[in-house]
N, C-alpha and C positions, 0 to 999 in steps of 0.2 A: 776605502772599500776596494777590494780586488775585483777587477773587471772579469766576469765569467766568460767562458768560451761560449760563442754564440753562432748559430747557423747562418744568420744574416746580420750585417751591421746596419745601424741606422744611417740614413743619408744626412740627418741633421739632429742635433740635440740642443737643448736650451733650457732656460728657466724663465718663468713669468713670476712677477711679484705683485701681489695684490694685498693692500692693507698691511704691509709689512711681513707677509708670509709668502715664501717662495715655493713654487711647484715646478718640478723637473719633468720635461717631456721628451719624447723621441718621435721621429718621423721615419717611416720605412717605405720604400718603393716610390716609383715615379708616376703612378697611375693618375688619370684625370679624375677618377671617382674616389671619394674619401670614405674610409671606414674608421670609426671611432670605437676603440675598445676601452670601456670604462673600468677603472679599478674597483674591485668589489668592496673592500673595506681596508682600514689601516692595518689589519692583521697580515696583509701581504702587499705586494707592489706590482708594477707592470710586468714583471717576469711571470706572473700568473698566466699570461698569454703566450708564453714562449713556444708552445706547440702550434699556435695559430699564425704568428707573425711571418715566419719564413714563406709559408704557402700563400697566405692572403696578400702579402706584399708583392707577389708576382702579378696580381690582378687589380690591386687598389693602392692608393696612398693610405697607409695605415698610421693612425695617430694613437699613441699610448702616453700615459703620464702616471707618475707615482702619486698616491694620495698623500695629503698632509698626514704626517705621523709615521711615514715609512719610506724606504728607498732613499732617493736623493732629494726628496722634498723636505721642507722644514717640519719641525715638531713643535708647534705652538703649545703653550702651557695653560691655555684657557679652554674650557669645554665649548664655549660659544664659537670658537674659531673652527670647530668641526661641524658647524651647522650646515645642513644640506643647501640652504640658500646661498651660502658662500661657495659651496662646491659648484653650484651653477655658474657663478661669476668666474671662478677659476677655470672651469671647463671652457667657457666662452673665450676667456683670455688666451688659453692654449690654442684654441682653434683659430683665433685671429693671428697669432704668431705663426701658425702653420699655413696660413692663407687658405683656410677651408671655409667656404661659404655655405655648403650643403653637404650633409653626411647621412650615412646609415650607422646606427650605433648598436653595440652589443652590451647588455647590462646583466651581470650575474648577481643574484641574491640581494645583498644590501645596497647595491647600486641602483635598484629599482626606483626608489624615490627621486634620485637625481635624474634618471632617464625620464621619469614621468614629467618632472618640471620642465626639462628641456623640450620634450615632445609637445607638451600642451602649450607652453608659453612662447615657443619659437618654432611653431608649426611650419612656417614657410621655409625653414632651413633643414628640417629633419625629413629625410626621404623615406626612412623606415626605422623600426626599432625591434630588436630581438631581445626578449626577456628570458632569462634562464632562472628557473625556480625563484620567482620574484618574492622578496621579503616584504610583502605588503599584507596588512591585516584584513584579508578577505575571507578567511576561514579560521576556525579555532586553531590555536597553536598546538604543537605537540605536547601531550601531557607531561612528559619528562622535562620539558623546557619551561613550563609555566610555574609561577609561584616561587621562583628562585630569588633569594635575597642576595643582591649584589654587594650591599654595603656592610652587612654585619659579620662579625666573627661567628663562624659556625663550628659545631662540635666535631664535624668531620666533613671532608670534601671528596665526595664520591660522585661520579657521573657529572651531570650538568651543574651540580653545586660548585664545580671548579670554576664556573663563570662567576667569580667573586673577586672583588678588589683586593681583599686580604690574601687570598690564595695566589693571585697574580704577583703580589709583592714577594711571596715566599718561593714560589715555584712556577714562574711564567712558562718555562719549558714544559713542565708537566701539563699545563693547560693546553699549550700548542700541540703537544703529542696527542692529547685526548681529542681536541677539536678536529685536527686533521685526520685522525683515525675515524671519526664520525663522518667526515667529508667523503671518505673513500671506503664504501662498503664492499667494493669488488675485491676478490682475491688478487694477490700479487701487486699490491699498490704501495709497496714499501718505498719506492723511489719518489712517488708523488707525495707521500707523507713526509719523507725526508726533506724534499724541496720546501714544502709548506712550513715546516718547523724552522728551517733555516731562514726563510724570508721573514717569518714572524719575529725571529730574534734580531733582525735588523731594526725593529722597533723595540718597544718595551711595554711591560704591563702598566706602568704609570701613564704612558701616552695612550695606550689602547683604552684605558679606563675613562679617559676624557671623552672618547667617542660615545661611550655608553650614556654619558650625561649630556650629550649635545642635544639641542632642540630638534624635534622630529616632526614629521607631518602627521596630523591627526587623521582619524578615520574619515571625517567629513571632507577634509581637504583631499584625501586620496580618492574618494569617490567622485568629487568634483573634477579632479584632474582626469580620471579615467573617462569621464563623460565628454571630455574635450579633445580626446586623441583623434587625429584625422589621418595619420600616416598608416601605411601598411604595417601590420604587427604580426609577430610570430612569438609564441611562448613555448618553451621546452620544460618538461618535468620528468625526472627519473622516478620510476616506481619503487626504487629502493633508497630514495633520498631520506637521510636520517637527520637533516637539519630543518628542512622546510616541509610542512604537511603535503602529502602526496596529492591532495585535491586542490592545491593552491593554483597550479597551472590551469586546470579546468575552470576554476572560479575566475581567473583573470580573463580567459577566453570568453566566458559567458558575459562578463562585464564590458568587454571591449569589441567583441567580434574577431579577435585575433585567431589565427590558425594555431591549433594546439598540436604539438608533436610530443607524444608520450614515449618515453624511452624505456624499453623493457630491460630489466636486469641492470639498471644504471643508477648510480648514486647521485651525489650532489655536484660533481664536477665532470661532466661528459667531455668538456674541452681537453682535460688532461688524460682521461682514461680511454677515450675513443676519438682522438684528434682527427683522423682521416674522415670519418663520418661527419663529425661536427664541422670541420672546415668546409667540406662540400656543402653542407646545409647553409652555412653562413654565406658562402660565395653565391649559391643559387638565389637565396633570399635577397641579398644585396643587389645582384644584377637585375632581378625583377623589379625591385623597388626603383632603381635608377631608370629602368626602361618605362616606368609608369604603369606596370601591370600590378594591380592590387591583389589578384587571386593567385595564391601561391600553391 
């Protein structure tokens, strides 16, 4: 893989191996306070945070890693290897290698279950958590995304019907173009869409399909975990999000007491489309978490 041009280089790179599966990580910055940027899904990798790392690494020690199934991490061939419980173990292994005892984390969309498990079960180590459009079953799903058959051959593949194992085998790029087009509802997002498609193509449809079949947290487990969160919480939600229901952020705030930041005219990925605003939001939140101030 050709190394892309980067605004800041990592101070350290490495791999951890757990149960025969390797995960690649990077550490940026020399700060005493640690910020963990979780990978959203195996459809992308840690370059998802490329607009955050250069700025935040001036203020924190920033830890990123590639999810299994993409980037420099391994691509196991069993669905159970993509279970969120294993992701917890891998994340903790990365943090041990990075010599991070306590951290603030940022979780986008499908990383929400992983962040929930970390914050609830390792409360003494999590100083704060920022959830972006959390993919948690707290409100009804978008109608256009519900009832889609992932496994069967379909007569046509339009819209969200493209989230289908058979379509991914035929035209994975087509799915990536559709998916990232829905991620970015804002005008002039061609560069962000192009990036997302390219990062997705570093994986494959066959690998991504394994994540769809991986064990998930049930609704009861989600609510139990939400009830045990103790750290400062912030949740963001774009009012033009086309992947996650626009009431999801408010529902998360109601369930946890998190501060809700509603983003007007913003789609699914404010980190990519409005990085200056988003970076300042993350920095301010993290600094207050580490200072012990719960009110943001």
